[in-house]
N, C-alpha and C positions, 0 to 999 in steps of 0.2 A: 138433584143431589150436590154438594159446594163441593166447588175442584178447587178453591187456593184451601194447598196443606197447610198456610200455617194457621187456618181456622181452627185444626185439629195437634197447631201446637202447644205444650207446658214449655214457654221459655230455660234459657238455662239456669237463671236468679234464680228459679222454680226447681231447679231440678237437684236429685242428690248425685252425687258423681266423688270417681277417688282418681286424683293425681298417678301415672305413669309411675309417679320414685316414691309411692307409698310402699311400708314396708305392708308386707298379712299384718302382723295385728292393726297395721292401723285402715286396712282395707275393711279385716274384721270389727273392729270399731263403728265405724264410718258406716255397712252395713246393717250394721246390728239399729243404731239409732236407728238409721234411715227405715229399715223393716220391709224392704224390698228383697227380692231374689238375686235381684240381676242390678248392677250400674255400669253408670260411662264411665271408660277411662278417658280419660285427656292428656294432652301433654303440657306442662304449663300454658305457651302459648292460646292455649282454648282448645285444640285441633281434636278431633275423634280417633283416638286408638286401639276402640275394642271394648266389648263386656267384660266383666268379672261373674261370676256367678255364684251364689253360694256352694255350690259344686264342684266351680274352681279351688274355691281356699278348702271346702274339705280333704281337694286331692293332695293339694299344697299340701295342709297341714301331716295327712300321713306320710307323704313322698319323700317331704324337704322336712322338717321340721321333728319329726316321730313325735307329737305329740306338746312339744316345746315349745313355749312362749316365749321363752330366753333367741332362739333359733326364728321365732315368727319376725321378733323386733330385726332382724337382721338380715332377714329377704323382703325382697323388695319384688311389687306382683307383677312385672315385666317378665320376674323370672319363672314364671307361672307356666304351665304349659294349657291354655283355656282348651274349650271344647270348640266353643264356637262364639262368634264375636257376630251380635247384628250389624248389618249391612246396614250401609247407611244409607239415605237418599237426600237429596236437594233440595235446594227449598223451591227449585221450577218440576219438582215431577209432579208428571198424571197421578191421579187417585187411585188410576186399575194400577198402578208400578206400587202405592204404597200399598195398597189394598189387599196386595200380591205380597208384598213383606210383611207386615200387619198378622196372617195368617201361621207363620212362619215363627214367629216372633213376639215377646211383651210390648216392646216394645223397640221404636222406629227412629230410630237419629235421625235426624237433622242438623245437611252443613252447608255453608255458603260455598261460593264458591271460588273460596280460600281453601277452605276444608277446616275451617272452625266452623267447631260445634256451638249450633246456636238451640239445640234444645230437642223435643221428639215427641215421636204421636204414641200414646197409649194405643193400644186396642182398646182398649175400654172406650175411650175418648168415640174410635170408631163406627163402634158399638150401640153405642148410646144413641149418636147423631141420627143413626140407622135405627134401632127402634121410634127417635121421636118422629124422623118418620114417617113411616112406614103404622105404626099406631097413636095419632098425633090427636086422640083423644083423655090418652093417658094420664 
């Protein structure tokens, strides 16, 4: 198995994400456009701050905005109580840890030594690689 985490990396330039100063409405629109159920949250310095899910947004609309989009334009996503953040790994993390994280997260954020977000490793990328290794004739 390839032991280099970068082999599986989707670089930041190819990732959808939201900034920590986005409003709830901006995050909803980005998530709708991206078509993903969860997105990384970054600050303006490019550091990983957490994970925003569709469920987080749904509960925020119910509890904070009362389904009023004007209120969704005034509330920042960092005000939302998030159910769970995807725990990031560093570039030098071993495959055992990466696979362990991917078993409980749809994507694993990857950060450098300065905590700058550099991309994600998706569970799908790992599974596709494993499938190709197990069934090379397909």
